[in-house]
Each structure stands twice: as C-alpha cells, then as structure tokens.
C-alpha positions in Angstrom: 48.2 -49.4 -58.3 51.8 -50.6 -58.1 52.1 -50.3 -61.9 50.8 -46.7 -61.8 53.4 -45.8 -59.1 56.2 -47.3 -61.1 55.0 -45.4 -64.2 55.0 -42.1 -62.3 58.5 -42.8 -60.8 59.9 -43.7 -64.2 58.5 -40.6 -65.8 59.8 -38.5 -63.0 63.3 -40.0 -63.3 63.2 -39.6 -67.1 62.2 -35.9 -66.8 65.0 -35.3 -64.2 67.6 -36.9 -66.4 66.9 -34.7 -69.4 67.9 -31.1 -69.6 67.2 -28.5 -72.1 70.3 -26.8 -73.5 70.9 -23.3 -72.5 69.8 -20.8 -75.1 72.6 -18.7 -76.8 72.6 -15.0 -76.6 72.6 -13.7 -80.2 72.9 -10.1 -81.4 73.9 -9.5 -85.0 77.0 -11.5 -85.7 77.8 -12.1 -82.0 76.8 -15.5 -80.5 77.5 -16.3 -76.9 76.8 -19.8 -75.6 76.2 -20.1 -71.9 77.6 -20.9 -69.4 80.4 -18.4 -69.4 83.5 -18.4 -67.3 84.8 -15.0 -66.3 88.6 -15.0 -66.9 90.8 -14.3 -63.9 92.7 -11.6 -65.8 91.1 -8.4 -64.5 91.8 -5.0 -65.8 92.0 -2.0 -63.6 89.1 0.4 -63.8 89.7 2.9 -66.5 90.4 6.5 -65.7 87.1 7.7 -67.2 84.9 7.6 -64.1 85.0 3.9 -63.5 84.2 1.9 -66.6 84.7 -1.8 -65.6 86.5 -3.8 -68.2 86.8 -7.6 -68.1 86.9 -10.8 -70.2 84.9 -14.0 -70.4 84.9 -17.2 -72.3 81.7 -18.9 -73.4 80.9 -22.6 -73.5 82.3 -23.0 -77.1 85.6 -21.4 -76.1 85.0 -18.0 -77.7 86.6 -15.1 -75.7 84.9 -11.7 -75.3 86.2 -8.5 -73.8 83.4 -6.5 -72.1 83.1 -3.1 -70.7 80.4 -1.9 -68.2 79.9 1.8 -68.9 80.5 4.1 -66.0 82.1 7.0 -67.9 81.6 10.5 -66.5 78.6 12.2 -68.2 77.7 9.0 -70.1 74.3 8.7 -71.7 74.3 5.0 -71.2 75.2 4.3 -67.5 75.6 0.6 -66.8 75.4 -0.4 -70.4 77.4 -3.4 -71.5 79.7 -3.1 -74.4 81.4 -6.1 -76.1 84.7 -6.4 -78.0 85.9 -2.8 -77.5 85.7 0.3 -75.2 82.4 2.2 -75.5 82.6 4.6 -78.3 85.3 2.7 -80.2 84.3 2.0 -83.8 84.2 -1.8 -83.3 82.4 -1.8 -79.9 79.0 -3.4 -79.7 76.5 -2.3 -77.2 74.3 -5.0 -75.8 70.8 -3.8 -76.8 68.7 -6.1 -74.7 70.5 -6.3 -71.4 67.6 -8.0 -69.8 67.8 -10.9 -72.2 71.6 -10.9 -72.0 71.5 -11.2 -68.2 68.8 -13.9 -68.3 70.8 -16.1 -70.6 74.4 -15.2 -69.7 74.2 -13.9 -66.1 75.4 -10.7 -64.5 79.0 -9.7 -65.4 81.2 -8.7 -62.5 
C-alpha cells in the first residue's frame, strides 16, 4: 500500500513538472509564438471611426503591428489585421480569430 502511494505521488509530481509548449499561431508566412507581450508604445486611435492600433512581441522576439478594425462602414468590424492598416496592400487579416485568441489571447 505504501509503495502504491509513493508511485501515485511520484507520477503526480512528474506530471506537474512537465509542461506542453504553447502552440504557435500560424497563418501563411506569419508565425507567432506565445506568450506575447504587448508593447507599451500605444498609438492613438485612428481618425477613421476608432480603429485600434498596437504592437506586440512574441516569445521569439518577433514584433508585430496590429490593428483592430473599427472603421466607419467597415464590412469586418472587430477583425484583427497584422503588419499594416486594414486595406493596405501588405496588411494580413487574421482569418481564424477564434484560434488566434485561443493561442495568443485577446489584444487590447
């Protein structure tokens, strides 16, 4: 009985000491490794209805600008765009926001 208790405690401690690495968010050529750190440099809301710009750095040190779409008359309210302002030629819309939020967290 004592041996069985020690076995269960050892297995519990071993399981508690191991951790699975956080899964990266991947879309096309963009790879973001959690956890992220939102950079303290905050941009003022843009004069387009309230698009919220910001910047974050992922666990590997890669920096990303992001924009949460709140443009007037937008067809994508609340959509997250990476790299550039929504509608810019190099902007990338996050297609699976549910997966993005699950892996990265909510952007503020």
